[in-house]
N, C-alpha and C positions, 0 to 999 in steps of 0.2 A: 322721483318722477310722479307727477300728479295724475292719478288714475281717473279723475273726474273728466278730464279732457281726452281720454283715450278714445280712439276712433270706434272701437267695438262697443263702447257704452252708447255712443250716439247712434250707431247703427241699430242697436237693440231698442233704444228709446224710440227711434223713428218707426221701427216695425210695430211696436206696441201701440203707439199713437195712431198709426195708420189702420191697425186692426180695429181699434175702438171707433174711428171715424167711419170705417166700412160698415161695422155693425150698426152704428147710428143711422147711416143712410138706408140700410135694409129695414130697420124699424120704421123709419119715416115713410119709405116707399110702400110698405105693406101694411101700414096702419089703416084700420077700417074708416077712420074719419076723413081720410083723403080719397077714398074710393070714388065718390061722386065727382070730385074735381078731375081725377085721372080719366074716368070714363068720358067725361065731356071733352077733355083734351084729345082723347083717342079718336073722337069723331071729327075733329077739325079738318083733316085732309079730305073728307067727304062732304064738307059743308058746301062747297062750290057746285058739286054735282046736283044737289037738291035744288039750288037756285036756278040752274040752267035748264032743268027738265020741265 
């Protein structure tokens, strides 16, 4: 039996890859160099309120 194609190996590999992707997204989202861009995007819902007043 070939253990490389064992379903438990693929489940474990998928879990590890998903963990690294999640950690990468966290680093990207909380990196200081993106803060200004995210602050600007956070104000987009209120942009129309300023124009109508």
